[in-house]
PyMOL Python script that loads the backbone (N, CA, C, O; Angstrom):
from pymol import cmd

cmd.read_pdbstr("""\
ATOM      1  N   MET A   1       0.850  -1.172   0.000  1.00  0.00           N
ATOM      2  CA  MET A   1       0.000   0.000   0.000  1.00  0.00           C
ATOM      3  C   MET A   1       0.895   1.234   0.000  1.00  0.00           C
ATOM      4  O   MET A   1       1.745   1.381   0.878  1.00  0.00           O
ATOM      5  N   PRO A   2       0.711   2.121  -0.978  1.00  0.00           N
ATOM      6  CA  PRO A   2       1.519   3.337  -1.022  1.00  0.00           C
ATOM      7  C   PRO A   2       1.230   4.234   0.185  1.00  0.00           C
ATOM      8  O   PRO A   2       0.128   4.209   0.732  1.00  0.00           O
ATOM      9  N   THR A   3       2.212   5.014   0.590  1.00  0.00           N
ATOM     10  CA  THR A   3       2.024   5.968   1.680  1.00  0.00           C
ATOM     11  C   THR A   3       2.392   7.359   1.192  1.00  0.00           C
ATOM     12  O   THR A   3       3.074   7.518   0.179  1.00  0.00           O
ATOM     13  N   SER A   4       1.935   8.355   1.921  1.00  0.00           N
ATOM     14  CA  SER A   4       2.233   9.742   1.617  1.00  0.00           C
ATOM     15  C   SER A   4       2.410  10.463   2.947  1.00  0.00           C
ATOM     16  O   SER A   4       1.864  10.038   3.965  1.00  0.00           O
ATOM     17  N   THR A   5       3.166  11.542   2.936  1.00  0.00           N
ATOM     18  CA  THR A   5       3.422  12.314   4.143  1.00  0.00           C
ATOM     19  C   THR A   5       2.596  13.593   4.118  1.00  0.00           C
ATOM     20  O   THR A   5       2.453  14.227   3.073  1.00  0.00           O
ATOM     21  N   ILE A   6       2.062  13.964   5.255  1.00  0.00           N
ATOM     22  CA  ILE A   6       1.301  15.206   5.367  1.00  0.00           C
ATOM     23  C   ILE A   6       2.291  16.348   5.564  1.00  0.00           C
ATOM     24  O   ILE A   6       3.133  16.300   6.461  1.00  0.00           O
ATOM     25  N   SER A   7       2.186  17.385   4.715  1.00  0.00           N
ATOM     26  CA  SER A   7       3.083  18.536   4.819  1.00  0.00           C
ATOM     27  C   SER A   7       2.659  19.415   5.996  1.00  0.00           C
ATOM     28  O   SER A   7       1.623  19.180   6.617  1.00  0.00           O
ATOM     29  N   THR A   8       3.465  20.420   6.291  1.00  0.00           N
ATOM     30  CA  THR A   8       3.133  21.344   7.369  1.00  0.00           C
ATOM     31  C   THR A   8       1.871  22.140   7.053  1.00  0.00           C
ATOM     32  O   THR A   8       1.243  22.694   7.956  1.00  0.00           O
ATOM     33  N   LYS A   9       1.495  22.200   5.770  1.00  0.00           N
ATOM     34  CA  LYS A   9       0.265  22.888   5.362  1.00  0.00           C
ATOM     35  C   LYS A   9      -0.924  21.931   5.291  1.00  0.00           C
ATOM     36  O   LYS A   9      -2.012  22.323   4.868  1.00  0.00           O
ATOM     37  N   GLY A  10      -0.723  20.682   5.701  1.00  0.00           N
ATOM     38  CA  GLY A  10      -1.811  19.707   5.687  1.00  0.00           C
ATOM     39  C   GLY A  10      -2.038  19.075   4.318  1.00  0.00           C
ATOM     40  O   GLY A  10      -3.076  18.452   4.096  1.00  0.00           O
ATOM     41  N   GLN A  11      -1.095  19.221   3.405  1.00  0.00           N
ATOM     42  CA  GLN A  11      -1.239  18.696   2.054  1.00  0.00           C
ATOM     43  C   GLN A  11      -0.623  17.310   1.939  1.00  0.00           C
ATOM     44  O   GLN A  11       0.323  16.971   2.650  1.00  0.00           O
ATOM     45  N   ILE A  12      -1.182  16.511   1.027  1.00  0.00           N
ATOM     46  CA  ILE A  12      -0.599  15.214   0.710  1.00  0.00           C
ATOM     47  C   ILE A  12      -0.434  15.126  -0.804  1.00  0.00           C
ATOM     48  O   ILE A  12      -1.073  15.865  -1.553  1.00  0.00           O
ATOM     49  N   THR A  13       0.422  14.220  -1.242  1.00  0.00           N
ATOM     50  CA  THR A  13       0.595  13.963  -2.663  1.00  0.00           C
ATOM     51  C   THR A  13       0.004  12.605  -2.955  1.00  0.00           C
ATOM     52  O   THR A  13       0.344  11.619  -2.302  1.00  0.00           O
ATOM     53  N   LEU A  14      -0.891  12.549  -3.947  1.00  0.00           N
ATOM     54  CA  LEU A  14      -1.437  11.262  -4.362  1.00  0.00           C
ATOM     55  C   LEU A  14      -0.401  10.578  -5.241  1.00  0.00           C
ATOM     56  O   LEU A  14       0.136  11.204  -6.155  1.00  0.00           O
ATOM     57  N   PRO A  15      -0.110   9.316  -4.985  1.00  0.00           N
ATOM     58  CA  PRO A  15       0.897   8.616  -5.787  1.00  0.00           C
ATOM     59  C   PRO A  15       0.555   8.638  -7.285  1.00  0.00           C
ATOM     60  O   PRO A  15      -0.605   8.507  -7.678  1.00  0.00           O
ATOM     61  N   ALA A  16       1.602   8.807  -8.107  1.00  0.00           N
ATOM     62  CA  ALA A  16       1.435   8.921  -9.566  1.00  0.00           C
ATOM     63  C   ALA A  16       0.677   7.730 -10.134  1.00  0.00           C
ATOM     64  O   ALA A  16      -0.170   7.900 -11.012  1.00  0.00           O
ATOM     65  N   ARG A  17       0.965   6.541  -9.653  1.00  0.00           N
ATOM     66  CA  ARG A  17       0.295   5.342 -10.177  1.00  0.00           C
ATOM     67  C   ARG A  17      -1.218   5.434  -9.986  1.00  0.00           C
ATOM     68  O   ARG A  17      -1.985   5.067 -10.876  1.00  0.00           O
ATOM     69  N   MET A  18      -1.635   5.919  -8.835  1.00  0.00           N
ATOM     70  CA  MET A  18      -3.065   6.039  -8.551  1.00  0.00           C
ATOM     71  C   MET A  18      -3.704   7.138  -9.394  1.00  0.00           C
ATOM     72  O   MET A  18      -4.806   6.966  -9.915  1.00  0.00           O
ATOM     73  N   ARG A  19      -3.000   8.284  -9.529  1.00  0.00           N
ATOM     74  CA  ARG A  19      -3.534   9.366 -10.377  1.00  0.00           C
ATOM     75  C   ARG A  19      -3.697   8.886 -11.811  1.00  0.00           C
ATOM     76  O   ARG A  19      -4.703   9.174 -12.459  1.00  0.00           O
ATOM     77  N   LYS A  20      -2.708   8.156 -12.302  1.00  0.00           N
ATOM     78  CA  LYS A  20      -2.760   7.639 -13.675  1.00  0.00           C
ATOM     79  C   LYS A  20      -3.900   6.633 -13.821  1.00  0.00           C
ATOM     80  O   LYS A  20      -4.630   6.657 -14.812  1.00  0.00           O
ATOM     81  N   GLN A  21      -4.050   5.756 -12.840  1.00  0.00           N
ATOM     82  CA  GLN A  21      -5.100   4.739 -12.876  1.00  0.00           C
ATOM     83  C   GLN A  21      -6.486   5.378 -12.955  1.00  0.00           C
ATOM     84  O   GLN A  21      -7.382   4.845 -13.611  1.00  0.00           O
ATOM     85  N   LEU A  22      -6.662   6.521 -12.286  1.00  0.00           N
ATOM     86  CA  LEU A  22      -7.953   7.210 -12.278  1.00  0.00           C
ATOM     87  C   LEU A  22      -8.060   8.286 -13.358  1.00  0.00           C
ATOM     88  O   LEU A  22      -9.102   8.928 -13.490  1.00  0.00           O
ATOM     89  N   GLY A  23      -6.992   8.488 -14.129  1.00  0.00           N
ATOM     90  CA  GLY A  23      -7.012   9.492 -15.182  1.00  0.00           C
ATOM     91  C   GLY A  23      -7.060  10.909 -14.650  1.00  0.00           C
ATOM     92  O   GLY A  23      -7.621  11.797 -15.292  1.00  0.00           O
ATOM     93  N   MET A  24      -6.472  11.131 -13.474  1.00  0.00           N
ATOM     94  CA  MET A  24      -6.506  12.455 -12.858  1.00  0.00           C
ATOM     95  C   MET A  24      -5.353  13.304 -13.361  1.00  0.00           C
ATOM     96  O   MET A  24      -4.244  12.815 -13.573  1.00  0.00           O
ATOM     97  N   LYS A  25      -5.640  14.589 -13.547  1.00  0.00           N
ATOM     98  CA  LYS A  25      -4.660  15.543 -14.045  1.00  0.00           C
ATOM     99  C   LYS A  25      -4.529  16.687 -13.051  1.00  0.00           C
ATOM    100  O   LYS A  25      -5.382  16.854 -12.179  1.00  0.00           O
ATOM    101  N   PRO A  26      -3.454  17.484 -13.179  1.00  0.00           N
ATOM    102  CA  PRO A  26      -3.326  18.652 -12.308  1.00  0.00           C
ATOM    103  C   PRO A  26      -4.571  19.532 -12.405  1.00  0.00           C
ATOM    104  O   PRO A  26      -5.142  19.696 -13.483  1.00  0.00           O
ATOM    105  N   ARG A  27      -4.977  20.084 -11.294  1.00  0.00           N
ATOM    106  CA  ARG A  27      -6.135  20.972 -11.144  1.00  0.00           C
ATOM    107  C   ARG A  27      -7.470  20.220 -11.125  1.00  0.00           C
ATOM    108  O   ARG A  27      -8.512  20.855 -10.965  1.00  0.00           O
ATOM    109  N   ASP A  28      -7.478  18.880 -11.282  1.00  0.00           N
ATOM    110  CA  ASP A  28      -8.713  18.123 -11.083  1.00  0.00           C
ATOM    111  C   ASP A  28      -9.114  18.279  -9.625  1.00  0.00           C
ATOM    112  O   ASP A  28      -8.260  18.467  -8.759  1.00  0.00           O
ATOM    113  N   ARG A  29     -10.387  18.202  -9.359  1.00  0.00           N
ATOM    114  CA  ARG A  29     -10.882  18.358  -7.992  1.00  0.00           C
ATOM    115  C   ARG A  29     -11.215  16.982  -7.413  1.00  0.00           C
ATOM    116  O   ARG A  29     -11.562  16.054  -8.143  1.00  0.00           O
ATOM    117  N   VAL A  30     -11.102  16.871  -6.087  1.00  0.00           N
ATOM    118  CA  VAL A  30     -11.425  15.634  -5.399  1.00  0.00           C
ATOM    119  C   VAL A  30     -12.403  15.926  -4.269  1.00  0.00           C
ATOM    120  O   VAL A  30     -12.429  17.027  -3.719  1.00  0.00           O
ATOM    121  N   ALA A  31     -13.201  14.928  -3.935  1.00  0.00           N
ATOM    122  CA  ALA A  31     -14.102  15.001  -2.786  1.00  0.00           C
ATOM    123  C   ALA A  31     -13.474  14.160  -1.680  1.00  0.00           C
ATOM    124  O   ALA A  31     -12.996  13.053  -1.930  1.00  0.00           O
ATOM    125  N   ILE A  32     -13.477  14.682  -0.469  1.00  0.00           N
ATOM    126  CA  ILE A  32     -12.832  14.005   0.656  1.00  0.00           C
ATOM    127  C   ILE A  32     -13.866  13.791   1.750  1.00  0.00           C
ATOM    128  O   ILE A  32     -14.619  14.704   2.087  1.00  0.00           O
ATOM    129  N   ASP A  33     -13.901  12.575   2.309  1.00  0.00           N
ATOM    130  CA  ASP A  33     -14.863  12.247   3.359  1.00  0.00           C
ATOM    131  C   ASP A  33     -14.179  11.366   4.392  1.00  0.00           C
ATOM    132  O   ASP A  33     -13.200  10.684   4.088  1.00  0.00           O
ATOM    133  N   VAL A  34     -14.693  11.383   5.601  1.00  0.00           N
ATOM    134  CA  VAL A  34     -14.215  10.490   6.653  1.00  0.00           C
ATOM    135  C   VAL A  34     -15.305   9.460   6.891  1.00  0.00           C
ATOM    136  O   VAL A  34     -16.448   9.808   7.190  1.00  0.00           O
ATOM    137  N   ILE A  35     -14.949   8.197   6.757  1.00  0.00           N
ATOM    138  CA  ILE A  35     -15.878   7.096   7.001  1.00  0.00           C
ATOM    139  C   ILE A  35     -15.235   6.204   8.051  1.00  0.00           C
ATOM    140  O   ILE A  35     -14.223   5.548   7.804  1.00  0.00           O
ATOM    141  N   GLU A  36     -15.858   6.197   9.242  1.00  0.00           N
ATOM    142  CA  GLU A  36     -15.303   5.509  10.408  1.00  0.00           C
ATOM    143  C   GLU A  36     -13.896   6.025  10.659  1.00  0.00           C
ATOM    144  O   GLU A  36     -13.738   7.195  11.009  1.00  0.00           O
ATOM    145  N   ASP A  37     -12.857   5.193  10.495  1.00  0.00           N
ATOM    146  CA  ASP A  37     -11.494   5.649  10.777  1.00  0.00           C
ATOM    147  C   ASP A  37     -10.673   5.786   9.495  1.00  0.00           C
ATOM    148  O   ASP A  37      -9.446   5.699   9.535  1.00  0.00           O
ATOM    149  N   ALA A  38     -11.345   6.002   8.355  1.00  0.00           N
ATOM    150  CA  ALA A  38     -10.651   6.111   7.077  1.00  0.00           C
ATOM    151  C   ALA A  38     -10.982   7.429   6.377  1.00  0.00           C
ATOM    152  O   ALA A  38     -12.097   7.938   6.488  1.00  0.00           O
ATOM    153  N   ILE A  39     -10.018   7.963   5.669  1.00  0.00           N
ATOM    154  CA  ILE A  39     -10.235   9.127   4.804  1.00  0.00           C
ATOM    155  C   ILE A  39     -10.440   8.583   3.402  1.00  0.00           C
ATOM    156  O   ILE A  39      -9.603   7.843   2.886  1.00  0.00           O
ATOM    157  N   VAL A  40     -11.550   8.948   2.792  1.00  0.00           N
ATOM    158  CA  VAL A  40     -11.877   8.477   1.443  1.00  0.00           C
ATOM    159  C   VAL A  40     -11.758   9.656   0.482  1.00  0.00           C
ATOM    160  O   VAL A  40     -12.386  10.695   0.683  1.00  0.00           O
ATOM    161  N   ILE A  41     -10.950   9.489  -0.562  1.00  0.00           N
ATOM    162  CA  ILE A  41     -10.752  10.526  -1.568  1.00  0.00           C
ATOM    163  C   ILE A  41     -11.317  10.015  -2.883  1.00  0.00           C
ATOM    164  O   ILE A  41     -10.933   8.948  -3.360  1.00  0.00           O
ATOM    165  N   LYS A  42     -12.240  10.790  -3.471  1.00  0.00           N
ATOM    166  CA  LYS A  42     -12.859  10.407  -4.743  1.00  0.00           C
ATOM    167  C   LYS A  42     -12.755  11.569  -5.718  1.00  0.00           C
ATOM    168  O   LYS A  42     -12.629  12.727  -5.320  1.00  0.00           O
ATOM    169  N   ARG A  43     -12.810  11.241  -6.987  1.00  0.00           N
ATOM    170  CA  ARG A  43     -12.854  12.284  -8.013  1.00  0.00           C
ATOM    171  C   ARG A  43     -14.150  13.065  -7.818  1.00  0.00           C
ATOM    172  O   ARG A  43     -15.225  12.472  -7.717  1.00  0.00           O
ATOM    173  N   ALA A  44     -14.053  14.385  -7.765  1.00  0.00           N
ATOM    174  CA  ALA A  44     -15.234  15.236  -7.616  1.00  0.00           C
ATOM    175  C   ALA A  44     -15.907  15.379  -8.976  1.00  0.00           C
ATOM    176  O   ALA A  44     -15.247  15.358 -10.015  1.00  0.00           O
ATOM    177  N   VAL A  45     -17.209  15.522  -8.955  1.00  0.00           N
ATOM    178  CA  VAL A  45     -17.959  15.708 -10.184  1.00  0.00           C
ATOM    179  C   VAL A  45     -17.658  17.095 -10.730  1.00  0.00           C
ATOM    180  O   VAL A  45     -17.731  18.090 -10.009  1.00  0.00           O
ATOM    181  N   ASN A  46     -17.320  17.147 -12.002  1.00  0.00           N
ATOM    182  CA  ASN A  46     -17.082  18.422 -12.670  1.00  0.00           C
ATOM    183  C   ASN A  46     -18.435  19.015 -13.025  1.00  0.00           C
ATOM    184  O   ASN A  46     -19.204  18.413 -13.774  1.00  0.00           O
ATOM    185  N   PHE A  47     -18.725  20.185 -12.492  1.00  0.00           N
ATOM    186  CA  PHE A  47     -20.013  20.834 -12.716  1.00  0.00           C
ATOM    187  C   PHE A  47     -20.354  20.908 -14.197  1.00  0.00           C
ATOM    188  O   PHE A  47     -21.511  20.733 -14.576  1.00  0.00           O
ATOM    189  N   PHE A  48     -19.356  21.166 -15.035  1.00  0.00           N
ATOM    190  CA  PHE A  48     -19.610  21.346 -16.458  1.00  0.00           C
ATOM    191  C   PHE A  48     -19.826  20.017 -17.194  1.00  0.00           C
ATOM    192  O   PHE A  48     -20.164  20.019 -18.378  1.00  0.00           O
ATOM    193  N   GLU A  49     -19.632  18.874 -16.499  1.00  0.00           N
ATOM    194  CA  GLU A  49     -19.941  17.573 -17.103  1.00  0.00           C
ATOM    195  C   GLU A  49     -21.397  17.193 -16.861  1.00  0.00           C
ATOM    196  O   GLU A  49     -21.856  16.170 -17.370  1.00  0.00           O
ATOM    197  N   LEU A  50     -22.123  17.989 -16.101  1.00  0.00           N
ATOM    198  CA  LEU A  50     -23.519  17.701 -15.778  1.00  0.00           C
ATOM    199  C   LEU A  50     -24.464  18.357 -16.778  1.00  0.00           C
ATOM    200  O   LEU A  50     -25.572  18.756 -16.420  1.00  0.00           O
ATOM    201  N   ARG A  51     -24.032  18.468 -18.014  1.00  0.00           N
ATOM    202  CA  ARG A  51     -24.797  19.164 -19.048  1.00  0.00           C
ATOM    203  C   ARG A  51     -26.227  18.671 -19.129  1.00  0.00           C
ATOM    204  O   ARG A  51     -26.490  17.470 -19.194  1.00  0.00           O
ATOM    205  N   GLY A  52     -27.152  19.632 -19.123  1.00  0.00           N
ATOM    206  CA  GLY A  52     -28.544  19.330 -19.386  1.00  0.00           C
ATOM    207  C   GLY A  52     -29.367  18.847 -18.205  1.00  0.00           C
ATOM    208  O   GLY A  52     -30.565  18.616 -18.366  1.00  0.00           O
ATOM    209  N   PHE A  53     -28.785  18.684 -17.036  1.00  0.00           N
ATOM    210  CA  PHE A  53     -29.571  18.124 -15.941  1.00  0.00           C
ATOM    211  C   PHE A  53     -30.613  19.106 -15.424  1.00  0.00           C
ATOM    212  O   PHE A  53     -31.531  18.710 -14.706  1.00  0.00           O
ATOM    213  N   LEU A  54     -30.483  20.382 -15.778  1.00  0.00           N
ATOM    214  CA  LEU A  54     -31.475  21.368 -15.363  1.00  0.00           C
ATOM    215  C   LEU A  54     -32.334  21.861 -16.534  1.00  0.00           C
ATOM    216  O   LEU A  54     -33.093  22.819 -16.391  1.00  0.00           O
ATOM    217  N   GLY A  55     -32.213  21.222 -17.657  1.00  0.00           N
ATOM    218  CA  GLY A  55     -32.986  21.651 -18.823  1.00  0.00           C
ATOM    219  C   GLY A  55     -32.200  21.408 -20.086  1.00  0.00           C
ATOM    220  O   GLY A  55     -31.410  20.467 -20.172  1.00  0.00           O
ATOM    221  N   LYS A  56     -32.422  22.272 -21.079  1.00  0.00           N
ATOM    222  CA  LYS A  56     -31.769  22.123 -22.366  1.00  0.00           C
ATOM    223  C   LYS A  56     -30.250  22.053 -22.196  1.00  0.00           C
ATOM    224  O   LYS A  56     -29.658  22.859 -21.478  1.00  0.00           O
ATOM    225  N   SER A  57     -29.643  21.097 -22.852  1.00  0.00           N
ATOM    226  CA  SER A  57     -28.205  20.900 -22.782  1.00  0.00           C
ATOM    227  C   SER A  57     -27.478  21.934 -23.634  1.00  0.00           C
ATOM    228  O   SER A  57     -27.805  22.129 -24.804  1.00  0.00           O
ATOM    229  N   LEU A  58     -26.495  22.590 -23.037  1.00  0.00           N
ATOM    230  CA  LEU A  58     -25.664  23.549 -23.747  1.00  0.00           C
ATOM    231  C   LEU A  58     -24.224  23.049 -23.731  1.00  0.00           C
ATOM    232  O   LEU A  58     -23.870  22.193 -22.920  1.00  0.00           O
ATOM    233  N   SER A  59     -23.414  23.570 -24.605  1.00  0.00           N
ATOM    234  CA  SER A  59     -22.003  23.186 -24.612  1.00  0.00           C
ATOM    235  C   SER A  59     -21.345  23.699 -23.327  1.00  0.00           C
ATOM    236  O   SER A  59     -21.811  24.679 -22.746  1.00  0.00           O
ATOM    237  N   PRO A  60     -20.271  23.046 -22.881  1.00  0.00           N
ATOM    238  CA  PRO A  60     -19.586  23.530 -21.679  1.00  0.00           C
ATOM    239  C   PRO A  60     -19.156  24.990 -21.800  1.00  0.00           C
ATOM    240  O   PRO A  60     -19.223  25.732 -20.820  1.00  0.00           O
ATOM    241  N   GLY A  61     -18.714  25.415 -22.987  1.00  0.00           N
ATOM    242  CA  GLY A  61     -18.312  26.805 -23.184  1.00  0.00           C
ATOM    243  C   GLY A  61     -19.471  27.768 -22.993  1.00  0.00           C
ATOM    244  O   GLY A  61     -19.315  28.816 -22.367  1.00  0.00           O
ATOM    245  N   GLU A  62     -20.651  27.410 -23.540  1.00  0.00           N
ATOM    246  CA  GLU A  62     -21.832  28.259 -23.395  1.00  0.00           C
ATOM    247  C   GLU A  62     -22.297  28.288 -21.942  1.00  0.00           C
ATOM    248  O   GLU A  62     -22.682  29.342 -21.436  1.00  0.00           O
ATOM    249  N   GLU A  63     -22.264  27.137 -21.267  1.00  0.00           N
ATOM    250  CA  GLU A  63     -22.628  27.083 -19.842  1.00  0.00           C
ATOM    251  C   GLU A  63     -21.713  28.013 -19.046  1.00  0.00           C
ATOM    252  O   GLU A  63     -22.184  28.778 -18.205  1.00  0.00           O
ATOM    253  N   ARG A  64     -20.411  27.950 -19.309  1.00  0.00           N
ATOM    254  CA  ARG A  64     -19.448  28.776 -18.587  1.00  0.00           C
ATOM    255  C   ARG A  64     -19.706  30.257 -18.861  1.00  0.00           C
ATOM    256  O   ARG A  64     -19.666  31.067 -17.935  1.00  0.00           O
ATOM    257  N   LYS A  65     -19.971  30.629 -20.132  1.00  0.00           N
ATOM    258  CA  LYS A  65     -20.248  32.027 -20.474  1.00  0.00           C
ATOM    259  C   LYS A  65     -21.457  32.545 -19.716  1.00  0.00           C
ATOM    260  O   LYS A  65     -21.435  33.652 -19.178  1.00  0.00           O
ATOM    261  N   ARG A  66     -22.528  31.732 -19.673  1.00  0.00           N
ATOM    262  CA  ARG A  66     -23.745  32.146 -18.977  1.00  0.00           C
ATOM    263  C   ARG A  66     -23.507  32.287 -17.478  1.00  0.00           C
ATOM    264  O   ARG A  66     -24.016  33.214 -16.848  1.00  0.00           O
ATOM    265  N   MET A  67     -22.732  31.365 -16.908  1.00  0.00           N
ATOM    266  CA  MET A  67     -22.432  31.426 -15.484  1.00  0.00           C
ATOM    267  C   MET A  67     -21.629  32.682 -15.169  1.00  0.00           C
ATOM    268  O   MET A  67     -21.926  33.380 -14.200  1.00  0.00           O
ATOM    269  N   GLU A  68     -20.606  32.977 -15.987  1.00  0.00           N
ATOM    270  CA  GLU A  68     -19.786  34.156 -15.758  1.00  0.00           C
ATOM    271  C   GLU A  68     -20.618  35.430 -15.873  1.00  0.00           C
ATOM    272  O   GLU A  68     -20.430  36.365 -15.094  1.00  0.00           O
ATOM    273  N   ALA A  69     -21.531  35.476 -16.834  1.00  0.00           N
ATOM    274  CA  ALA A  69     -22.403  36.645 -16.999  1.00  0.00           C
ATOM    275  C   ALA A  69     -23.312  36.812 -15.778  1.00  0.00           C
ATOM    276  O   ALA A  69     -23.538  37.932 -15.319  1.00  0.00           O
ATOM    277  N   ALA A  70     -23.829  35.706 -15.259  1.00  0.00           N
ATOM    278  CA  ALA A  70     -24.712  35.765 -14.091  1.00  0.00           C
ATOM    279  C   ALA A  70     -23.945  36.248 -12.860  1.00  0.00           C
ATOM    280  O   ALA A  70     -24.465  37.041 -12.075  1.00  0.00           O
ATOM    281  N   VAL A  71     -22.724  35.778 -12.693  1.00  0.00           N
ATOM    282  CA  VAL A  71     -21.907  36.214 -11.550  1.00  0.00           C
ATOM    283  C   VAL A  71     -21.587  37.695 -11.679  1.00  0.00           C
ATOM    284  O   VAL A  71     -21.692  38.437 -10.702  1.00  0.00           O
ATOM    285  N   ALA A  72     -21.196  38.134 -12.871  1.00  0.00           N
ATOM    286  CA  ALA A  72     -20.882  39.552 -13.085  1.00  0.00           C
ATOM    287  C   ALA A  72     -22.098  40.422 -12.783  1.00  0.00           C
ATOM    288  O   ALA A  72     -21.967  41.472 -12.153  1.00  0.00           O
ATOM    289  N   LYS A  73     -23.274  39.997 -13.225  1.00  0.00           N
ATOM    290  CA  LYS A  73     -24.502  40.749 -12.969  1.00  0.00           C
ATOM    291  C   LYS A  73     -24.765  40.819 -11.467  1.00  0.00           C
ATOM    292  O   LYS A  73     -25.108  41.878 -10.943  1.00  0.00           O
ATOM    293  N   HIS A  74     -24.607  39.698 -10.781  1.00  0.00           N
ATOM    294  CA  HIS A  74     -24.828  39.660  -9.339  1.00  0.00           C
ATOM    295  C   HIS A  74     -23.884  40.630  -8.628  1.00  0.00           C
ATOM    296  O   HIS A  74     -24.303  41.365  -7.733  1.00  0.00           O
ATOM    297  N   VAL A  75     -22.623  40.632  -9.024  1.00  0.00           N
ATOM    298  CA  VAL A  75     -21.637  41.524  -8.402  1.00  0.00           C
ATOM    299  C   VAL A  75     -22.047  42.979  -8.618  1.00  0.00           C
ATOM    300  O   VAL A  75     -22.017  43.783  -7.686  1.00  0.00           O
ATOM    301  N   MET A  76     -22.427  43.310  -9.838  1.00  0.00           N
ATOM    302  CA  MET A  76     -22.841  44.695 -10.131  1.00  0.00           C
ATOM    303  C   MET A  76     -24.102  45.066  -9.368  1.00  0.00           C
ATOM    304  O   MET A  76     -24.213  46.192  -8.883  1.00  0.00           O
ATOM    305  N   ASP A  77     -25.057  44.147  -9.248  1.00  0.00           N
ATOM    306  CA  ASP A  77     -26.322  44.421  -8.565  1.00  0.00           C
ATOM    307  C   ASP A  77     -26.149  44.584  -7.049  1.00  0.00           C
ATOM    308  O   ASP A  77     -26.962  45.246  -6.404  1.00  0.00           O
ATOM    309  N   THR A  78     -25.112  43.994  -6.487  1.00  0.00           N
ATOM    310  CA  THR A  78     -24.940  44.027  -5.035  1.00  0.00           C
ATOM    311  C   THR A  78     -23.945  45.088  -4.586  1.00  0.00           C
ATOM    312  O   THR A  78     -23.691  45.210  -3.388  1.00  0.00           O
ATOM    313  N   ARG A  79     -23.376  45.856  -5.507  1.00  0.00           N
ATOM    314  CA  ARG A  79     -22.457  46.944  -5.129  1.00  0.00           C
ATOM    315  C   ARG A  79     -23.234  48.083  -4.485  1.00  0.00           C
ATOM    316  O   ARG A  79     -24.352  48.395  -4.897  1.00  0.00           O
ATOM    317  N   PRO A  80     -22.631  48.706  -3.463  1.00  0.00           N
ATOM    318  CA  PRO A  80     -23.323  49.826  -2.792  1.00  0.00           C
ATOM    319  C   PRO A  80     -23.469  51.041  -3.689  1.00  0.00           C
ATOM    320  O   PRO A  80     -24.026  52.055  -3.269  1.00  0.00           O
TER     321      PRO A  80
END
""", "prot")
cmd.dss("prot")
cmd.show_as("cartoon", "prot")
cmd.util.cbc("prot")
cmd.orient("prot")
Protein backbone atom coordinates (compact mmCIF):
# COMPACT_ATOMS: atom_id res chain seq x y z
CA MET A 1 0.00 0.00 0.00
CA PRO A 2 1.52 3.34 -1.02
CA THR A 3 2.02 5.97 1.68
CA SER A 4 2.23 9.74 1.62
CA THR A 5 3.42 12.31 4.14
CA ILE A 6 1.30 15.21 5.37
CA SER A 7 3.08 18.54 4.82
CA THR A 8 3.13 21.34 7.37
CA LYS A 9 0.26 22.89 5.36
CA GLY A 10 -1.81 19.71 5.69
CA GLN A 11 -1.24 18.70 2.05
CA ILE A 12 -0.60 15.21 0.71
CA THR A 13 0.59 13.96 -2.66
CA LEU A 14 -1.44 11.26 -4.36
CA PRO A 15 0.90 8.62 -5.79
CA ALA A 16 1.43 8.92 -9.57
CA ARG A 17 0.30 5.34 -10.18
CA MET A 18 -3.06 6.04 -8.55
CA ARG A 19 -3.53 9.37 -10.38
CA LYS A 20 -2.76 7.64 -13.67
CA GLN A 21 -5.10 4.74 -12.88
CA LEU A 22 -7.95 7.21 -12.28
CA GLY A 23 -7.01 9.49 -15.18
CA MET A 24 -6.51 12.46 -12.86
CA LYS A 25 -4.66 15.54 -14.04
CA PRO A 26 -3.33 18.65 -12.31
CA ARG A 27 -6.13 20.97 -11.14
CA ASP A 28 -8.71 18.12 -11.08
CA ARG A 29 -10.88 18.36 -7.99
CA VAL A 30 -11.42 15.63 -5.40
CA ALA A 31 -14.10 15.00 -2.79
CA ILE A 32 -12.83 14.00 0.66
CA ASP A 33 -14.86 12.25 3.36
CA VAL A 34 -14.22 10.49 6.65
CA ILE A 35 -15.88 7.10 7.00
CA GLU A 36 -15.30 5.51 10.41
CA ASP A 37 -11.49 5.65 10.78
CA ALA A 38 -10.65 6.11 7.08
CA ILE A 39 -10.24 9.13 4.80
CA VAL A 40 -11.88 8.48 1.44
CA ILE A 41 -10.75 10.53 -1.57
CA LYS A 42 -12.86 10.41 -4.74
CA ARG A 43 -12.85 12.28 -8.01
CA ALA A 44 -15.23 15.24 -7.62
CA VAL A 45 -17.96 15.71 -10.18
CA ASN A 46 -17.08 18.42 -12.67
CA PHE A 47 -20.01 20.83 -12.72
CA PHE A 48 -19.61 21.35 -16.46
CA GLU A 49 -19.94 17.57 -17.10
CA LEU A 50 -23.52 17.70 -15.78
CA ARG A 51 -24.80 19.16 -19.05
CA GLY A 52 -28.54 19.33 -19.39
CA PHE A 53 -29.57 18.12 -15.94
CA LEU A 54 -31.48 21.37 -15.36
CA GLY A 55 -32.99 21.65 -18.82
CA LYS A 56 -31.77 22.12 -22.37
CA SER A 57 -28.20 20.90 -22.78
CA LEU A 58 -25.66 23.55 -23.75
CA SER A 59 -22.00 23.19 -24.61
CA PRO A 60 -19.59 23.53 -21.68
CA GLY A 61 -18.31 26.81 -23.18
CA GLU A 62 -21.83 28.26 -23.40
CA GLU A 63 -22.63 27.08 -19.84
CA ARG A 64 -19.45 28.78 -18.59
CA LYS A 65 -20.25 32.03 -20.47
CA ARG A 66 -23.75 32.15 -18.98
CA MET A 67 -22.43 31.43 -15.48
CA GLU A 68 -19.79 34.16 -15.76
CA ALA A 69 -22.40 36.64 -17.00
CA ALA A 70 -24.71 35.77 -14.09
CA VAL A 71 -21.91 36.21 -11.55
CA ALA A 72 -20.88 39.55 -13.08
CA LYS A 73 -24.50 40.75 -12.97
CA HIS A 74 -24.83 39.66 -9.34
CA VAL A 75 -21.64 41.52 -8.40
CA MET A 76 -22.84 44.69 -10.13
CA ASP A 77 -26.32 44.42 -8.56
CA THR A 78 -24.94 44.03 -5.03
CA ARG A 79 -22.46 46.94 -5.13
CA PRO A 80 -23.32 49.83 -2.79
